[in-house]
C-alpha positions as CSV (number, residue, x, y, z in Angstrom):
1,M,-16.8,-14.9,-18.3
2,E,-20.0,-17.3,-18.5
3,I,-19.7,-19.7,-15.6
4,T,-22.0,-22.7,-15.1
5,A,-21.2,-25.5,-12.6
6,S,-22.9,-28.4,-10.7
7,L,-22.0,-30.3,-7.5
8,L,-22.0,-34.1,-8.2
9,N,-20.7,-35.1,-4.9
10,Q,-19.8,-33.0,-2.0
11,N,-18.5,-36.2,0.1
12,P,-15.0,-35.3,1.4
13,V,-13.8,-38.7,0.2
14,D,-14.8,-39.4,-3.2
15,G,-17.2,-36.7,-4.3
16,F,-16.2,-34.1,-7.1
17,L,-17.5,-30.6,-8.6
18,T,-17.7,-29.7,-12.2
19,I,-17.3,-26.2,-13.3
20,V,-17.6,-24.9,-17.1
21,A,-16.2,-21.5,-17.6
22,D,-16.3,-20.1,-21.1
23,G,-16.6,-23.3,-22.6
24,V,-14.1,-25.0,-20.9
25,Q,-14.7,-27.9,-18.5
26,H,-13.1,-28.1,-14.9
27,T,-13.4,-31.0,-12.3
28,V,-12.2,-30.4,-8.8
29,L,-11.7,-33.8,-7.1
30,A,-12.2,-34.3,-3.3
31,S,-8.6,-35.3,-3.3
32,N,-7.7,-31.6,-4.2
33,P,-6.9,-29.3,-1.0
34,M,-9.0,-26.6,-2.5
35,F,-12.4,-29.0,-2.7
36,A,-13.7,-27.6,0.6
37,S,-13.5,-24.0,-0.5
38,A,-14.6,-24.7,-4.2
39,V,-17.9,-26.5,-2.5
40,S,-18.2,-23.5,-0.2
41,A,-17.8,-21.1,-3.3
42,F,-20.1,-23.0,-5.2
43,Q,-22.8,-22.8,-2.4
44,S,-22.7,-19.2,-1.9
45,K,-22.6,-18.9,-5.9
46,D,-19.2,-16.8,-5.4
47,W,-17.8,-17.4,-8.7
48,D,-14.6,-15.5,-8.6
49,A,-13.7,-17.7,-5.7
50,L,-14.8,-20.7,-7.4
51,M,-12.4,-19.7,-10.4
52,L,-9.4,-19.1,-7.5
53,A,-10.3,-22.7,-6.1
54,I,-9.6,-24.2,-9.9
55,D,-6.7,-22.3,-10.5
56,P,-5.1,-20.6,-7.5
57,S,-2.3,-18.8,-9.6
58,L,-5.3,-16.5,-10.8
59,K,-5.0,-14.8,-7.3
60,F,-1.7,-13.7,-8.4
61,K,-1.9,-13.0,-12.2
62,N,-5.1,-11.2,-11.8
63,L,-3.7,-8.7,-9.3
64,Y,-2.9,-5.2,-10.6
65,A,-1.6,-2.0,-8.9
66,K,0.3,0.8,-9.7
67,Y,2.2,3.7,-7.8
68,E,4.8,6.4,-9.6
69,Q,6.6,4.1,-12.0
70,I,6.0,0.9,-10.1
71,E,3.3,-1.5,-11.8
72,V,2.4,-4.9,-10.8
73,K,0.4,-7.1,-13.6
74,D,0.4,-10.7,-14.7
75,G,1.7,-12.1,-11.5
76,S,5.2,-9.6,-12.0
77,V,6.3,-6.7,-10.4
78,F,7.6,-3.9,-12.8
79,V,9.8,-0.7,-12.1
80,G,10.2,1.5,-15.0
81,G,9.0,-1.1,-17.3
82,D,11.8,-3.5,-16.0
83,V,10.7,-6.6,-14.2
84,V,11.7,-6.9,-10.7
85,R,12.9,-10.5,-9.2
86,S,13.5,-10.2,-5.7
87,I,12.2,-10.7,-2.0
88,V,11.1,-7.0,-2.6
89,A,8.9,-8.4,-5.7
90,D,7.7,-11.3,-4.0
91,R,6.7,-9.6,-0.7
92,I,4.6,-7.2,-3.0
93,I,2.8,-10.0,-4.7
94,N,2.0,-11.9,-1.5
95,Y,0.7,-8.4,0.3
96,L,-1.7,-7.6,-2.6
97,A,-3.0,-11.0,-2.6
98,D,-3.6,-11.4,1.1
99,G,-5.1,-7.8,1.2
100,I,-2.6,-6.0,3.0
101,D,-1.6,-2.5,2.3
102,C,2.0,-2.6,0.4
103,L,2.2,1.4,0.0
104,P,5.3,1.6,2.1
105,I,7.0,-1.1,-0.1
106,F,6.2,0.9,-3.0
107,K,7.4,4.0,-1.4
108,F,10.5,2.2,-0.4
109,I,11.3,1.5,-4.3
110,T,10.2,4.8,-5.1
111,R,13.2,6.0,-2.7
112,L,15.5,3.4,-4.0
113,Q,15.0,4.5,-7.8
114,L,16.2,8.0,-6.4
115,N,19.8,6.8,-5.3
116,P,22.0,7.8,-8.3
117,S,24.2,4.4,-8.2
118,K,22.8,1.3,-10.0
119,R,25.5,-0.5,-8.0
120,A,23.9,0.5,-4.7
121,V,20.5,-0.1,-5.8
122,D,21.3,-3.7,-6.8
123,E,23.0,-4.4,-3.8
124,L,20.2,-2.9,-1.6
125,Y,17.9,-5.7,-2.8
126,T,20.5,-8.1,-1.9
127,F,21.0,-6.9,1.5
128,L,17.2,-7.0,2.3
129,E,16.9,-10.4,0.6
130,H,19.3,-11.9,2.8
131,K,18.7,-9.5,6.1
132,Y,15.3,-8.3,5.8
133,L,14.9,-5.2,8.0
134,P,11.6,-3.5,8.7
135,L,10.3,-0.4,6.4
136,T,8.5,2.5,7.8
137,E,5.3,4.3,6.2
138,T,7.2,6.4,4.3
139,G,9.6,3.9,2.8
140,T,12.7,4.5,4.7
141,F,14.1,1.5,6.3
142,L,15.3,0.9,10.2
143,A,18.7,-1.0,11.2
144,Y,20.6,-1.1,14.2
145,K,24.3,0.6,15.0
146,A,26.3,0.3,17.7
147,V,28.0,3.2,19.7
148,R,29.9,4.0,22.9
149,A,28.2,4.6,25.9
150,D,28.4,8.4,25.8
151,F,26.9,7.8,22.2
152,T,29.7,8.7,20.2
153,D,30.7,6.4,17.3
154,K,32.9,3.5,17.8
155,H,35.8,4.2,15.4
156,T,36.7,7.7,16.0
157,G,34.5,9.2,19.0
158,R,33.7,12.5,17.0
159,F,30.0,11.8,15.8
160,D,27.2,12.1,18.4
161,N,24.6,9.6,17.9
162,S,22.1,10.8,20.3
163,V,18.9,10.0,19.6
164,G,17.1,12.5,17.4
165,N,20.7,13.5,15.8
166,V,20.8,13.4,12.2
167,L,24.5,12.6,10.7
168,E,25.5,13.0,7.2
169,M,28.6,13.4,5.3
170,P,29.3,14.2,1.2
171,R,28.2,11.1,-0.6
172,N,31.7,11.1,-2.5
173,K,33.3,10.7,1.0
174,V,31.7,7.3,1.3
175,D,33.6,4.2,0.1
176,D,31.2,2.4,-2.6
177,N,33.5,-0.7,-3.0
178,K,31.6,-3.6,-1.7
179,E,35.0,-5.5,-1.3
180,I,36.4,-3.2,1.2
181,G,34.7,-4.3,4.5
182,C,36.3,-1.4,7.0
183,S,36.3,1.8,5.2
184,Y,34.9,5.5,5.1
185,G,31.3,6.0,5.6
186,F,28.6,5.6,8.4
187,H,27.9,2.0,9.0
188,A,24.7,0.3,10.1
189,G,23.2,-3.1,9.9
190,T,21.2,-6.1,11.2
191,L,20.7,-6.5,15.0
192,E,23.3,-9.4,14.8
193,Y,25.6,-7.2,13.4
194,A,25.5,-4.4,15.4
195,S,25.4,-6.8,18.6
196,G,28.6,-8.5,17.6
197,F,30.2,-5.2,17.0
198,A,29.2,-4.1,20.4
199,S,31.1,-4.4,23.7
200,G,31.4,-3.5,27.3
201,S,29.5,-0.5,28.1
202,D,28.4,0.1,24.3
203,K,25.1,0.7,23.4
204,L,22.7,-0.1,20.5
205,V,20.8,2.5,18.7
206,L,17.8,2.2,16.2
207,V,18.5,4.1,13.0
208,E,16.1,5.2,10.1
209,I,17.9,5.4,6.8
210,D,16.4,6.6,3.2
211,P,17.2,4.1,0.4
212,A,18.3,6.8,-1.5
213,D,21.5,7.6,0.6
214,V,22.8,4.1,0.6
215,V,26.3,3.8,-1.1
216,S,27.4,-0.1,-0.5
217,I,27.0,-3.1,1.0
218,P,30.0,-4.5,2.1
219,T,30.6,-8.5,1.3
220,D,32.3,-9.3,4.6
221,C,30.1,-10.2,7.6
222,N,27.7,-11.9,5.2
223,F,26.2,-8.7,3.6
224,Q,24.6,-7.8,7.1
225,K,25.8,-4.1,7.1
226,L,25.7,-1.5,4.8
227,R,27.3,2.3,4.6
228,T,25.5,5.4,4.0
229,C,26.1,8.7,3.7
230,R,23.1,10.2,6.1
231,Y,20.8,8.4,8.7
232,K,18.8,9.6,11.6
233,V,19.1,8.1,15.4
234,V,15.5,7.3,16.0
235,S,15.8,5.7,19.4
236,E,18.1,3.5,21.8
237,Y,17.7,-0.2,21.2
238,E,14.8,-2.0,23.6
239,R,13.8,-4.9,21.7
240,P,14.2,-6.6,18.0
241,L,12.2,-5.0,15.2
242,S,9.3,-7.6,14.8
243,E,6.6,-5.7,12.8
244,P,6.8,-5.4,9.2
245,V,5.9,-1.5,9.1
246,Y,6.6,1.6,11.5
247,Q,6.3,5.2,11.8
248,S,8.7,7.6,10.2
249,R,10.8,9.8,12.4
250,F,12.9,11.2,9.5
251,S,12.1,14.0,6.9
252,T,14.4,13.9,4.2
253,E,14.5,16.1,0.8
254,H,13.1,13.1,-1.2
255,D,9.6,13.2,0.7
256,D,7.8,15.1,-2.1
257,D,8.6,12.8,-4.7
258,V,7.4,9.8,-2.9
259,D,4.3,11.1,-0.8
260,D,1.3,11.9,-3.1
261,E,-2.6,12.2,-2.3
262,W,-2.1,9.3,-0.2
263,D,-1.1,11.3,2.7
264,D,-4.2,13.7,2.5
265,S,-5.5,12.1,6.0
266,E,-7.0,14.0,8.4
267,I,-7.7,13.6,12.2
268,C,-11.7,13.3,13.0
269,A,-12.6,16.0,15.9
270,E,-14.8,13.4,17.6
271,C,-13.2,9.9,17.5
272,H,-9.7,11.5,16.8
273,E,-8.9,8.5,14.3
274,E,-7.2,9.3,11.1
275,S,-9.9,9.5,8.2
276,Y,-10.4,11.1,4.7
277,G,-12.8,13.8,3.7
278,N,-14.1,15.2,7.2
279,C,-17.1,17.3,7.0
280,Q,-16.4,20.8,6.5
281,E,-19.1,21.9,9.0
282,C,-18.4,19.9,12.2
283,D,-14.8,18.4,11.0
284,C,-15.8,15.0,12.0
285,C,-15.5,11.7,9.9
286,E,-18.2,10.5,8.2
287,G,-18.8,7.6,10.8
288,C,-19.4,10.3,13.4
289,C,-20.7,13.3,11.3
290,D,-24.3,14.6,12.7
291,C,-24.5,16.8,9.8
292,Q,-25.7,14.2,7.0
293,D,-29.0,13.8,7.9
294,S,-29.9,17.3,7.4
295,E,-27.8,17.5,4.1
296,D,-30.0,14.2,2.9
297,E,-33.1,16.1,3.6
298,E,-32.2,19.1,1.5
299,E,-30.6,17.1,-1.2
300,E,-34.3,15.3,-1.5
301,E,-35.9,18.7,-1.3
302,L,-34.0,19.5,-4.2
303,E,-34.2,16.5,-6.2
304,D,-38.0,17.0,-6.2
305,A,-37.9,20.7,-7.3
306,Y,-35.5,19.7,-10.2
307,E,-36.7,16.3,-11.3
308,P,-37.1,16.8,-14.7
309,K,-33.6,18.2,-15.0
310,T,-32.3,15.1,-13.2
311,E,-33.5,12.8,-16.0
312,V,-31.9,14.7,-18.8
313,Q,-28.6,15.2,-16.5
314,L,-28.3,11.7,-16.2
315,T,-28.5,10.9,-20.0
316,L,-25.6,13.1,-20.8
317,S,-22.8,11.9,-22.9
318,L,-19.8,11.5,-20.2
319,D,-17.1,12.9,-22.7
320,D,-13.7,14.5,-21.9
321,K,-15.6,17.8,-21.1
322,T,-17.0,16.3,-17.9
323,A,-14.1,16.9,-16.2
324,D,-14.5,20.3,-16.6
325,V,-17.6,20.7,-14.9
326,D,-17.7,22.6,-11.6
327,W,-20.0,20.4,-9.9
328,S,-20.9,22.9,-7.3
329,L,-21.8,26.1,-9.4
330,D,-25.3,26.2,-7.4
331,N,-27.8,24.1,-5.5
332,K,-29.6,22.9,-8.8
333,M,-26.2,21.5,-9.8
334,Q,-25.6,19.7,-6.1
335,S,-28.8,18.0,-6.3
336,L,-27.7,16.1,-9.6
337,D,-24.0,15.8,-8.1
338,W,-22.7,12.3,-8.8
339,T,-20.5,12.5,-6.2
340,K,-23.0,12.4,-3.3
341,V,-24.7,9.3,-4.9
342,K,-23.9,6.5,-2.3
343,V,-22.7,3.0,-3.0
344,S,-22.6,-0.2,-1.0
345,V,-19.0,-0.6,0.2
346,D,-19.3,-4.3,-0.3
347,A,-20.3,-4.0,-3.9
348,L,-17.9,-1.3,-4.5
349,L,-14.6,-3.5,-3.1
350,N,-16.1,-6.4,-5.0
351,H,-16.2,-4.1,-8.2
352,L,-12.9,-2.5,-7.5
353,F,-11.0,-5.9,-7.3
354,K,-12.7,-7.4,-10.6
355,S,-11.9,-4.2,-12.4
356,R,-8.2,-5.0,-11.1
357,R,-8.0,-1.7,-9.0
358,P,-6.6,-3.7,-5.7
359,A,-4.7,-0.7,-4.5
360,V,-7.8,1.8,-4.4
361,A,-9.9,-1.3,-2.9
362,M,-7.5,-2.0,0.3
363,A,-7.1,1.6,0.8
364,I,-10.8,2.0,1.2
365,R,-11.3,-1.0,2.9
366,R,-9.0,0.0,5.3
367,D,-10.3,3.4,6.0
368,N,-13.7,1.7,6.8
369,S,-13.1,-1.6,8.5
370,E,-13.1,0.0,11.9
371,L,-16.0,2.6,11.3
372,K,-18.5,-0.7,10.0
373,I,-20.0,1.9,7.5
374,N,-22.1,0.1,4.9
375,E,-22.6,3.1,2.3
376,I,-20.3,5.8,1.0
377,P,-20.6,8.6,-1.5
378,F,-18.9,8.0,-4.9
379,G,-17.3,11.5,-3.9
380,S,-15.1,9.8,-1.3
381,L,-13.3,7.9,-4.0
382,M,-11.4,11.0,-5.1
383,N,-9.4,10.7,-1.8
384,Y,-8.1,7.7,-3.4
385,T,-7.9,7.9,-7.2
386,T,-8.3,11.0,-9.4
387,K,-11.8,12.5,-10.1
388,D,-11.9,10.9,-13.7
389,D,-11.5,7.5,-12.7
390,A,-13.7,8.2,-9.7
391,L,-16.6,9.3,-12.4
392,N,-15.5,6.1,-14.3
393,I,-16.1,3.8,-11.2
394,Y,-19.4,5.5,-11.0
395,N,-20.5,5.0,-14.6
396,E,-19.5,1.4,-14.5
397,L,-21.8,0.8,-11.4
398,N,-24.6,2.9,-12.9
399,P,-24.7,2.0,-16.7
């Protein structure tokens, strides 16, 4: 996009800014709430921010993310090719626009699509829309349940709801008729519902539920409860849930269908924080690794020794055969290895957002925000995307 801009008057009362983008003229008046942002973007020559000031909807229309069968594009969320219109979709769009990691929501939707009942899928969207309950990092969700003082269930006293227990029954034994309020199946719901169901010395517990195991959302109690065939008691109630995402404490058979390379994180031996691609020598993350300097010296020596071949390698056609190359065959190849070429984190993030890869960009920004690393090797991109895509990003930034 070709952009030219001129600030004719930055007075906050009667000022205005004129922008011409691809031959189309736009004017931002001082009366526009985005005028101050537009002036700031103009002065810093941040043309992307300037276009957002002209049309804030671009922030949503330009978003793109894909996970399994879920795709965000053109301001909408698609699951299996069908558009999803619910508070879950709205939350994904807003999270992406604000740079918040929405992977837990993607995983929630992935689990929900594993539910064999279309009725249950549709009803659970409705349940979360009316009474939002927090998700976990693996895509399950948390709810409340009232139990007796000895942690047995309120109705029969036969089911032990002590912390750590997993309770389950055959799915076909759970009533899937939402018009029937009290019926067969395990019940859980909002804090308001569970508190109203408890009395005397009863206790409240927090339960974790896989969306794939939800059977129905009864219409009584204003859609504040659900019936499920399985759940895990993860803690006794202490305070209302307030965070959007919590740690999961429930393993189900659907985990392998949901978790992918996103969960290949490691723990740094030095700072003990979660990281990606720890050094094989010292088992430390890049920010704590002391081996990098010696590796850089070795790389410089190898580059000097094989300088003529470096020129030839950089002019090779990067066709489909490139993906089959084993870059670690010998030290010569390592000196030419694109995966070890470093790139500015800011330049990389800017390029990823512009090229409609916000999910990758947000994951990289999240992992490097606390380490304050200015540069990372292109090879580290393979912790967030495929090798082919990482190579494409390298070629895009190194034409």
